[in-house]
FIGUDO-962712 format. One record per residue: x, y, z of N, C-alpha, C in turn; residue number from 1. Coordinates in pm, 1 decimal. Example, Ala and Ser with C-alpha at 12.3 -4.5 7.8 and 13.67 -1.06 7.14 Angstrom:
BEGIN
[atom [1319.0, -569.0, 780.0], [1230.0, -450.0, 780.0], [1320.0, -330.0, 780.0], 1];
[atom [1285.0, -225.0, 708.0], [1367.0, -106.0, 714.0], [1290.0, 3.0, 787.0], 2];
***
This chain:
BEGIN
[atom [81.7, -118.7, 0.0], [0.0, 0.0, 0.0], [86.6, 125.8, 0.0], 1];
[atom [199.4, 121.9, 76.5], [289.2, 235.1, 79.3], [351.8, 258.7, -57.2], 2];
[atom [386.4, 153.7, -128.9], [447.9, 166.4, -260.0], [352.5, 237.7, -356.3], 3];
[atom [225.9, 207.0, -352.9], [127.0, 271.6, -439.7], [117.8, 420.0, -407.0], 4];
[atom [124.4, 455.8, -280.5], [118.1, 596.4, -240.7], [240.6, 671.9, -291.9], 5];
[atom [358.7, 610.1, -283.4], [481.7, 673.7, -330.7], [477.4, 691.9, -482.1], 6];
[atom [435.6, 586.6, -553.6], [424.7, 594.8, -699.5], [323.4, 702.1, -737.2], 7];
[atom [210.1, 709.5, -668.8], [108.1, 810.8, -695.7], [160.4, 951.1, -670.1], 8];
[atom [239.3, 968.7, -564.8], [296.0, 1099.2, -532.4], [397.4, 1141.2, -638.8], 9];
[atom [481.4, 1048.2, -683.5], [579.4, 1078.2, -787.5], [507.2, 1116.8, -916.6], 10];
[atom [403.6, 1043.5, -954.5], [328.8, 1074.6, -1076.4], [266.0, 1212.7, -1066.2], 11];
[atom [206.2, 1245.8, -951.1], [143.1, 1376.5, -931.2], [247.5, 1487.9, -940.6], 12];
[atom [365.3, 1467.2, -882.1], [472.1, 1567.5, -889.0], [518.6, 1586.4, -1033.1], 13];
[atom [533.1, 1478.3, -1108.3], [574.1, 1487.6, -1248.7], [468.3, 1560.7, -1330.6], 14];
[atom [342.1, 1534.0, -1305.9], [234.1, 1601.2, -1377.5], [234.5, 1750.6, -1345.2], 15];
[atom [259.3, 1786.0, -1218.5], [263.0, 1925.7, -1179.3], [379.5, 1998.1, -1247.8], 16];
[atom [497.8, 1935.9, -1250.6], [613.5, 1995.0, -1316.3], [585.9, 2012.7, -1465.3], 17];
[atom [522.3, 1915.3, -1527.5], [489.5, 1924.9, -1669.8], [395.1, 2041.1, -1695.2], 18];
[atom [298.5, 2061.5, -1609.0], [204.8, 2172.5, -1626.3], [274.8, 2306.1, -1606.6], 19];
[atom [361.8, 2314.2, -1508.4], [430.8, 2438.6, -1480.0], [524.4, 2475.2, -1594.5], 20];
[atom [585.6, 2376.5, -1656.9], [683.8, 2402.2, -1761.3], [621.8, 2411.9, -1900.6], 21];
[atom [490.8, 2411.1, -1911.9], [428.4, 2410.9, -2043.5], [427.9, 2550.8, -2106.2], 22];
[atom [400.2, 2553.8, -2236.2], [396.5, 2678.0, -2311.6], [264.0, 2688.9, -2385.9], 23];
[atom [224.7, 2810.2, -2413.0], [107.6, 2839.0, -2494.8], [159.1, 2903.7, -2622.5], 24];
[atom [111.2, 2857.8, -2737.4], [150.9, 2914.4, -2866.4], [30.0, 2987.3, -2924.6], 25];
[atom [49.6, 3115.0, -2955.4], [-57.3, 3198.1, -3010.2], [-10.8, 3249.9, -3146.4], 26];
[atom [-93.8, 3233.3, -3248.0], [-66.1, 3289.2, -3379.7], [-157.8, 3409.1, -3399.7], 27];
[atom [-98.4, 3524.0, -3429.6], [-174.7, 3647.0, -3448.6], [-163.2, 3687.3, -3595.2], 28];
[atom [-277.0, 3700.0, -3662.1], [-280.6, 3742.8, -3801.8], [-278.6, 3895.4, -3804.7], 29];
[atom [-158.9, 3953.7, -3803.3], [-143.0, 4098.4, -3799.2], [-195.4, 4161.1, -3928.2], 30];
[atom [-184.8, 4089.8, -4039.9], [-233.1, 4142.3, -4167.6], [-381.4, 4177.2, -4161.0], 31];
[atom [-459.0, 4101.9, -4086.7], [-602.4, 4131.3, -4077.0], [-627.3, 4268.8, -4015.9], 32];
[atom [-540.3, 4314.2, -3926.0], [-553.7, 4447.9, -3868.3], [-526.6, 4555.0, -3973.6], 33];
[atom [-428.3, 4530.5, -4060.9], [-398.7, 4625.3, -4167.6], [-505.6, 4621.3, -4276.8], 34];
[atom [-546.9, 4500.5, -4313.1], [-645.1, 4483.0, -4420.9], [-779.1, 4547.0, -4385.7], 35];
[atom [-817.5, 4541.3, -4258.2], [-947.5, 4595.4, -4217.2], [-957.1, 4745.8, -4242.1], 36];
[atom [-843.3, 4814.0, -4253.1], [-842.5, 4958.1, -4279.9], [-785.6, 4991.0, -4417.3], 37];
[atom [-770.1, 4888.8, -4502.3], [-718.8, 4911.1, -4636.8], [-571.9, 4949.0, -4640.4], 38];
[atom [-495.1, 4908.9, -4538.5], [-353.8, 4944.8, -4530.6], [-261.6, 4834.7, -4580.6], 39];
[atom [-315.7, 4733.0, -4645.8], [-235.3, 4619.8, -4690.7], [-177.2, 4637.5, -4830.1], 40];
[atom [-221.9, 4739.2, -4905.5], [-172.3, 4761.2, -5041.4], [-130.7, 4906.7, -5057.1], 41];
[atom [-11.4, 4926.9, -5110.4], [42.2, 5060.7, -5134.0], [64.3, 5080.0, -5283.6], 42];
[atom [-4.6, 5176.3, -5343.5], [23.5, 5213.5, -5482.5], [132.9, 5318.0, -5480.9], 43];
[atom [222.5, 5313.6, -5582.1], [331.3, 5410.4, -5582.2], [357.6, 5464.0, -5721.6], 44];
[atom [407.0, 5584.8, -5724.1], [451.1, 5652.1, -5845.7], [558.0, 5751.9, -5806.5], 45];
[atom [683.3, 5724.4, -5844.3], [795.0, 5810.3, -5806.7], [871.8, 5853.9, -5930.8], 46];
[atom [914.1, 5977.2, -5927.0], [994.1, 6033.3, -6035.1], [1125.8, 5955.9, -6045.4], 47];
[atom [1175.0, 5938.9, -6165.0], [1302.6, 5871.4, -6185.7], [1418.3, 5950.5, -6126.3], 48];
[atom [1518.4, 5879.5, -6073.7], [1637.2, 5943.7, -6019.7], [1625.5, 5991.5, -5875.9], 49];
[atom [1524.6, 5948.3, -5802.3], [1508.0, 5988.1, -5661.9], [1585.6, 5890.1, -5573.6], 50];
[atom [1678.8, 5940.1, -5488.3], [1762.9, 5849.4, -5410.5], [1689.4, 5770.5, -5302.5], 51];
[atom [1587.4, 5829.8, -5239.5], [1514.7, 5754.6, -5136.8], [1380.7, 5819.7, -5106.6], 52];
[atom [1277.1, 5738.6, -5108.4], [1143.0, 5780.7, -5068.9], [1079.8, 5666.7, -4991.2], 53];
[atom [1013.4, 5698.9, -4881.1], [947.9, 5597.2, -4798.1], [796.9, 5609.6, -4805.2], 54];
[atom [731.2, 5495.3, -4813.3], [587.0, 5485.0, -4792.7], [568.3, 5399.8, -4667.4], 55];
[atom [485.4, 5446.4, -4575.5], [465.4, 5371.4, -4451.0], [317.6, 5357.9, -4419.5], 56];
[atom [286.2, 5250.3, -4351.9], [154.6, 5232.1, -4290.5], [179.5, 5183.5, -4148.7], 57];
[atom [91.3, 5221.0, -4059.3], [105.4, 5178.9, -3921.1], [-31.6, 5161.0, -3858.3], 58];
[atom [-35.0, 5077.2, -3757.9], [-162.9, 5046.3, -3692.0], [-132.8, 4987.8, -3555.3], 59];
[atom [-211.0, 5028.2, -3458.2], [-201.1, 4968.3, -3325.7], [-296.6, 4849.6, -3320.1], 60];
[atom [-254.6, 4742.3, -3254.7], [-343.9, 4629.9, -3233.0], [-325.9, 4578.4, -3091.6], 61];
[atom [-422.8, 4500.5, -3047.0], [-422.6, 4451.8, -2909.5], [-406.2, 4301.6, -2909.7], 62];
[atom [-308.9, 4255.4, -2832.4], [-286.0, 4112.4, -2814.4], [-375.0, 4062.3, -2701.6], 63];
[atom [-393.3, 3931.7, -2690.1], [-478.0, 3877.9, -2582.6], [-427.7, 3922.4, -2445.1], 64];
[atom [-517.6, 3933.0, -2347.4], [-480.7, 3984.2, -2215.4], [-382.0, 3896.2, -2138.8], 65];
[atom [-356.4, 3774.8, -2183.5], [-261.5, 3687.0, -2115.8], [-117.5, 3733.4, -2133.3], 66];
[atom [-91.2, 3824.6, -2228.8], [43.8, 3874.4, -2250.1], [80.2, 3963.6, -2132.5], 67];
[atom [200.9, 3957.4, -2090.8], [245.4, 4041.4, -1980.3], [392.8, 4020.2, -1955.1], 68];
[atom [449.8, 4099.6, -1865.1], [593.6, 4089.2, -1837.5], [633.3, 3947.6, -1795.7], 69];
[atom [739.7, 3898.2, -1859.1], [793.2, 3767.7, -1823.7], [719.1, 3649.2, -1880.8], 70];
[atom [609.0, 3670.3, -1952.6], [531.9, 3558.4, -2005.3], [574.4, 3518.5, -2146.4], 71];
[atom [625.1, 3612.3, -2225.6], [661.9, 3583.5, -2364.0], [799.5, 3518.2, -2366.8], 72];
[atom [804.4, 3398.0, -2424.4], [929.3, 3323.5, -2435.6], [1000.9, 3357.4, -2566.0], 73];
[atom [925.9, 3354.0, -2677.1], [985.5, 3387.7, -2806.1], [876.8, 3432.5, -2902.6], 74];
[atom [920.5, 3504.6, -3005.8], [830.0, 3556.4, -3107.4], [892.1, 3527.8, -3243.4], 75];
[atom [811.7, 3479.8, -3336.3], [855.2, 3462.7, -3474.8], [764.7, 3548.2, -3562.8], 76];
[atom [824.8, 3627.1, -3650.3], [750.3, 3713.2, -3741.8], [767.1, 3657.8, -3882.0], 77];
[atom [655.7, 3636.0, -3951.3], [657.6, 3588.6, -4088.9], [584.3, 3691.0, -4174.9], 78];
[atom [647.1, 3731.0, -4285.2], [587.9, 3832.0, -4372.3], [606.4, 3791.9, -4517.4], 79];
[atom [524.4, 3849.6, -4602.9], [535.9, 3828.5, -4746.2], [462.7, 3939.0, -4819.4], 80];
[atom [506.5, 3968.5, -4941.2], [443.4, 4072.7, -5021.1], [466.2, 4044.2, -5168.7], 81];
[atom [380.8, 4103.6, -5249.9], [396.6, 4097.8, -5395.2], [419.9, 4240.3, -5443.5], 82];
[atom [524.2, 4257.2, -5521.6], [562.5, 4386.7, -5574.3], [540.6, 4384.0, -5725.2], 83];
[atom [460.3, 4476.8, -5775.0], [430.6, 4484.0, -5917.9], [471.5, 4621.5, -5969.1], 84];
[atom [555.4, 4623.5, -6071.1], [590.0, 4751.9, -6133.3], [537.9, 4751.6, -6276.6], 85];
[atom [491.6, 4867.8, -6320.3], [440.5, 4878.9, -6456.8], [530.7, 4964.1, -6544.8], 86];
[atom [627.9, 5031.5, -6482.2], [724.3, 5110.0, -6560.3], [835.1, 5156.9, -6467.2], 87];
[atom [950.1, 5188.8, -6525.6], [1062.5, 5242.0, -6449.8], [1144.3, 5133.4, -6383.5], 88];
[atom [1238.4, 5175.7, -6303.7], [1324.1, 5080.6, -6235.5], [1378.7, 5138.9, -6107.1], 89];
[atom [1433.1, 5051.5, -6024.0], [1491.0, 5097.2, -5898.6], [1500.8, 4984.0, -5798.3], 90];
[atom [1525.6, 5021.4, -5674.1], [1537.3, 4925.7, -5564.3], [1429.1, 4952.1, -5461.4], 91];
[atom [1380.4, 4841.5, -5402.7], [1274.7, 4851.1, -5301.1], [1315.5, 4765.6, -5182.4], 92];
[atom [1296.4, 4820.6, -5063.8], [1316.4, 4744.9, -4939.7], [1183.8, 4743.2, -4865.2], 93];
[atom [1141.3, 4626.6, -4821.4], [1020.3, 4610.9, -4740.5], [1065.8, 4578.9, -4598.8], 94];
[atom [1027.1, 4662.0, -4503.0], [1066.0, 4644.8, -4363.4], [941.4, 4641.1, -4275.9], 95];
[atom [941.5, 4551.6, -4175.7], [830.9, 4541.0, -4080.8], [885.8, 4568.8, -3940.8], 96];
[atom [820.9, 4662.3, -3871.9], [861.7, 4704.3, -3738.3], [749.4, 4677.0, -3638.3], 97];
[atom [785.9, 4654.3, -3513.2], [691.2, 4645.8, -3402.5], [745.2, 4732.6, -3289.4], 98];
[atom [655.5, 4799.6, -3217.0], [697.0, 4884.8, -3105.1], [584.7, 4894.3, -3003.0], 99];
[atom [621.9, 4931.9, -2880.8], [524.0, 4951.0, -2774.0], [445.0, 5080.1, -2791.6], 100];
[atom [506.4, 5178.7, -2858.5], [437.8, 5307.2, -2876.3], [463.2, 5360.0, -3016.9], 101];
[atom [379.1, 5451.2, -3058.5], [384.6, 5506.6, -3193.1], [514.7, 5582.6, -3217.8], 102];
[atom [564.5, 5654.2, -3118.2], [682.9, 5738.2, -3135.4], [808.4, 5657.9, -3171.0], 103];
[atom [819.3, 5535.0, -3125.0], [940.6, 5456.6, -3151.5], [920.8, 5350.3, -3259.2], 104];
[atom [813.5, 5359.8, -3336.2], [778.0, 5253.8, -3430.6], [883.5, 5228.6, -3538.1], 105];
[atom [931.2, 5328.9, -3607.2], [1024.1, 5307.3, -3719.2], [1170.1, 5331.7, -3679.7], 106];
[atom [1198.6, 5327.3, -3551.3], [1334.9, 5344.6, -3502.4], [1400.6, 5208.1, -3485.9], 107];
[atom [1530.1, 5203.4, -3499.9], [1602.3, 5077.7, -3480.1], [1591.2, 4985.2, -3600.0], 108];
[atom [1625.7, 4859.3, -3576.6], [1625.7, 4757.9, -3682.1], [1485.3, 4700.1, -3700.5], 109];
[atom [1445.7, 4675.2, -3825.6], [1317.0, 4609.3, -3848.2], [1321.6, 4463.4, -3802.0], 110];
[atom [1205.8, 4407.9, -3770.8], [1198.2, 4266.4, -3733.1], [1221.5, 4177.9, -3854.4], 111];
[atom [1168.2, 4217.2, -3970.0], [1194.6, 4145.6, -4094.5], [1220.3, 4247.8, -4205.0], 112];
[atom [1299.1, 4206.1, -4304.4], [1333.3, 4295.3, -4413.6], [1359.5, 4213.8, -4539.7], 113];
[atom [1313.8, 4266.1, -4653.0], [1338.1, 4201.2, -4782.4], [1367.3, 4310.7, -4884.7], 114];
[atom [1446.5, 4276.0, -4987.6], [1487.7, 4373.2, -5088.8], [1462.5, 4317.0, -5228.3], 115];
[atom [1434.1, 4408.4, -5322.7], [1413.5, 4368.5, -5462.2], [1464.4, 4478.7, -5553.7], 116];
[atom [1505.0, 4438.8, -5672.6], [1544.3, 4532.3, -5777.5], [1441.6, 4520.6, -5888.9], 117];
[atom [1390.2, 4634.6, -5933.4], [1286.3, 4638.0, -6036.2], [1341.5, 4696.2, -6165.8], 118];
[atom [1287.8, 4647.0, -6277.9], [1322.9, 4700.9, -6407.6], [1206.5, 4677.5, -6502.1], 119];
[atom [1138.0, 4785.1, -6537.8], [1025.9, 4774.3, -6631.6], [906.7, 4702.1, -6570.9], 120];
[atom [831.7, 4635.6, -6659.0], [713.5, 4562.3, -6615.2], [760.1, 4433.5, -6548.7], 121];
[atom [727.3, 4418.1, -6421.1], [780.6, 4305.7, -6344.4], [692.1, 4279.5, -6222.7], 122];
[atom [682.6, 4153.4, -6184.9], [619.0, 4113.6, -6060.1], [720.7, 4033.0, -5981.6], 123];
[atom [736.4, 4067.3, -5855.1], [834.7, 4001.8, -5770.5], [768.9, 3967.3, -5636.9], 124];
[atom [800.4, 3850.7, -5585.4], [750.9, 3810.3, -5454.5], [858.0, 3839.7, -5350.9], 125];
[atom [821.2, 3914.2, -5250.0], [913.7, 3946.7, -5141.6], [881.5, 3857.5, -5022.2], 126];
[atom [971.7, 3769.7, -4988.5], [954.4, 3682.0, -4873.9], [1074.7, 3696.8, -4781.9], 127];
[atom [1065.6, 3790.7, -4687.2], [1177.6, 3805.2, -4595.1], [1192.1, 3680.4, -4509.6], 128];
[atom [1312.3, 3650.6, -4465.0], [1328.2, 3535.8, -4375.8], [1252.1, 3560.4, -4246.1], 129];
[atom [1203.8, 3452.6, -4187.0], [1133.3, 3463.6, -4059.8], [1229.1, 3516.4, -3954.3], 130];
[atom [1182.1, 3612.3, -3879.5], [1263.3, 3670.3, -3772.8], [1221.9, 3609.7, -3639.3], 131];
[atom [1319.2, 3575.8, -3557.4], [1290.6, 3522.8, -3424.8], [1350.1, 3615.8, -3320.7], 132];
[atom [1271.8, 3639.4, -3217.0], [1315.3, 3727.9, -3111.0], [1287.3, 3659.7, -2978.1], 133];
[atom [1386.4, 3650.2, -2892.7], [1368.1, 3585.8, -2763.0], [1348.8, 3693.6, -2657.4], 134];
[atom [1241.6, 3679.0, -2580.7], [1210.4, 3770.8, -2470.4], [1211.0, 3917.0, -2512.2], 135];
[atom [1154.6, 3949.5, -2625.1], [1147.8, 4087.5, -2666.7], [1039.3, 4158.0, -2586.5], 136];
[atom [1074.5, 4266.7, -2521.4], [979.3, 4336.5, -2435.2], [869.2, 4407.6, -2512.8], 137];
[atom [885.3, 4421.5, -2645.5], [779.2, 4482.0, -2725.9], [649.9, 4403.5, -2709.1], 138];
[atom [660.7, 4271.8, -2698.2], [541.9, 4187.5, -2692.4], [501.0, 4151.3, -2549.8], 139];
[atom [551.1, 4223.6, -2451.8], [513.1, 4196.5, -2313.3], [399.2, 4286.8, -2268.6], 140];
[atom [337.5, 4354.4, -2360.9], [225.3, 4442.3, -2332.8], [113.7, 4412.8, -2432.0], 141];
[atom [-11.7, 4430.6, -2393.1], [-119.6, 4396.9, -2486.3], [-134.2, 4492.6, -2604.7], 142];
[atom [-85.6, 4616.3, -2594.3], [-97.4, 4711.8, -2704.4], [35.7, 4722.5, -2777.8], 143];
[atom [33.6, 4685.1, -2905.3], [154.6, 4682.4, -2987.1], [126.6, 4757.4, -3117.0], 144];
[atom [225.3, 4834.1, -3162.4], [216.4, 4901.4, -3291.2], [290.9, 4819.9, -3395.5], 145];
[atom [232.6, 4807.9, -3514.7], [299.7, 4745.3, -3628.1], [315.3, 4852.8, -3734.9], 146];
[atom [431.6, 4853.4, -3797.8], [457.3, 4947.4, -3906.4], [522.0, 4875.6, -4022.6], 147];
[atom [474.5, 4904.2, -4142.3], [532.0, 4847.9, -4263.9], [587.6, 4966.1, -4343.5], 148];
[atom [715.9, 4955.2, -4379.9], [779.5, 5062.1, -4457.2], [830.2, 5004.3, -4588.2], 149];
[atom [793.7, 5070.1, -4697.3], [849.8, 5038.3, -4828.2], [941.8, 5154.9, -4864.3], 150];
[atom [1069.4, 5125.8, -4881.3], [1169.6, 5228.5, -4911.3], [1212.1, 5212.5, -5056.8], 151];
[atom [1193.4, 5318.3, -5135.3], [1219.9, 5315.8, -5279.1], [1338.2, 5405.5, -5314.3], 152];
[atom [1420.7, 5359.7, -5406.8], [1524.8, 5440.6, -5471.1], [1509.4, 5413.7, -5619.8], 153];
[atom [1482.0, 5518.4, -5697.5], [1451.2, 5498.4, -5838.9], [1573.5, 5522.4, -5927.6], 154];
[atom [1574.8, 5450.1, -6039.3], [1679.5, 5468.7, -6139.9], [1652.4, 5598.4, -6216.4], 155];
[atom [1757.1, 5662.0, -6272.5], [1733.5, 5778.7, -6358.8], [1649.6, 5735.6, -6480.1], 156];
[atom [1567.9, 5825.6, -6526.7], [1485.6, 5795.3, -6644.2], [1338.2, 5793.5, -6610.3], 157];
[atom [1272.2, 5690.6, -6659.5], [1125.9, 5682.4, -6646.2], [1083.8, 5676.5, -6498.8], 158];
[atom [963.8, 5729.6, -6471.9], [905.8, 5721.8, -6337.6], [881.6, 5575.7, -6301.0], 159];
[atom [892.4, 5545.4, -6173.5], [864.0, 5410.9, -6124.0], [718.8, 5406.9, -6078.6], 160];
[atom [639.8, 5321.2, -6141.7], [497.3, 5309.0, -6110.4], [464.8, 5165.0, -6074.7], 161];
[atom [372.9, 5145.3, -5981.7], [329.7, 5010.3, -5946.3], [256.6, 5004.3, -5814.7], 162];
[atom [259.1, 4884.9, -5755.4], [194.6, 4866.3, -5625.6], [265.1, 4755.8, -5547.5], 163];
[atom [252.7, 4765.6, -5416.2], [308.4, 4667.6, -5323.7], [193.3, 4618.4, -5237.2], 164];
[atom [168.0, 4487.3, -5240.9], [58.9, 4429.3, -5161.8], [117.6, 4333.8, -5058.2], 165];
[atom [92.4, 4361.2, -4930.8], [135.0, 4270.3, -4823.7], [41.2, 4150.8, -4827.4], 166];
[atom [95.5, 4031.3, -4839.9], [13.8, 3910.0, -4852.2], [13.1, 3824.9, -4726.0], 167];
[atom [111.9, 3847.0, -4638.6], [117.0, 3771.1, -4513.4], [192.6, 3852.4, -4409.5], 168];
[atom [138.0, 3857.6, -4289.3], [207.1, 3917.9, -4176.4], [151.5, 3853.4, -4050.4], 169];
[atom [228.2, 3761.9, -3995.0], [184.2, 3685.5, -3878.6], [288.7, 3687.1, -3768.9], 170];
[atom [237.9, 3679.6, -3646.9], [322.9, 3660.1, -3529.2], [293.7, 3522.2, -3473.3], 171];
[atom [397.7, 3451.5, -3437.3], [383.2, 3325.4, -3363.7], [450.2, 3349.8, -3229.2], 172];
[atom [368.6, 3361.3, -3125.0], [417.1, 3397.2, -2992.6], [410.9, 3274.7, -2903.1], 173];
[atom [523.4, 3240.8, -2841.3], [528.5, 3131.4, -2744.6], [539.9, 3194.6, -2606.7], 174];
[atom [443.1, 3161.3, -2521.7], [438.1, 3218.1, -2386.4], [452.2, 3106.9, -2284.1], 175];
[atom [502.9, 3143.8, -2167.8], [507.3, 3051.5, -2054.4], [365.2, 3038.4, -2000.6], 176];
[atom [319.9, 2915.5, -1984.4], [190.6, 2891.7, -1920.5], [215.0, 2895.6, -1770.4], 177];
[atom [130.0, 2962.9, -1698.8], [147.9, 2978.8, -1554.5], [92.5, 2861.0, -1476.4], 178];
[atom [69.5, 2749.7, -1542.2], [18.0, 2629.6, -1473.6], [-133.3, 2633.5, -1463.8], 179];
[atom [-186.6, 2545.2, -1380.2], [-332.7, 2535.6, -1368.6], [-390.7, 2660.5, -1311.4], 180];
***
């Protein structure tokens, strides 16, 4: 009878440790926040020979209330876009930023970034590598700002015309589960 009690106690302790050490994985479709306000597609027309011009969109969104200090273990950002040009040429960089407040949104390094070179009529898929961030304090609060910046530098000559459509923008957040 004592052996059964010891085995039962060990099993209960192992189950408790497993619950305490568990994680919750949340996928947030950030693109839906941009799409709901028509901020997922940027049309552009820039004069030829311009060294740098930025187009930006930004939006605040709210994460589930379970987010908080010390709960976020890691974050993975996945993004994708389609770039279509109808004339002209140049270089385009697509950058995605996250911040706790609007004032610091486009400061520092982007979470993901992709680059393309355009020439004439062309369609290009921009798929930046997935970015991983461990214990980033940006995601330790329920209110987060997302910003998408398209940075253009045009070749001399014809104007650069086209559009950039964000096709995917997701967060995969792994949080510490606080147990039962």
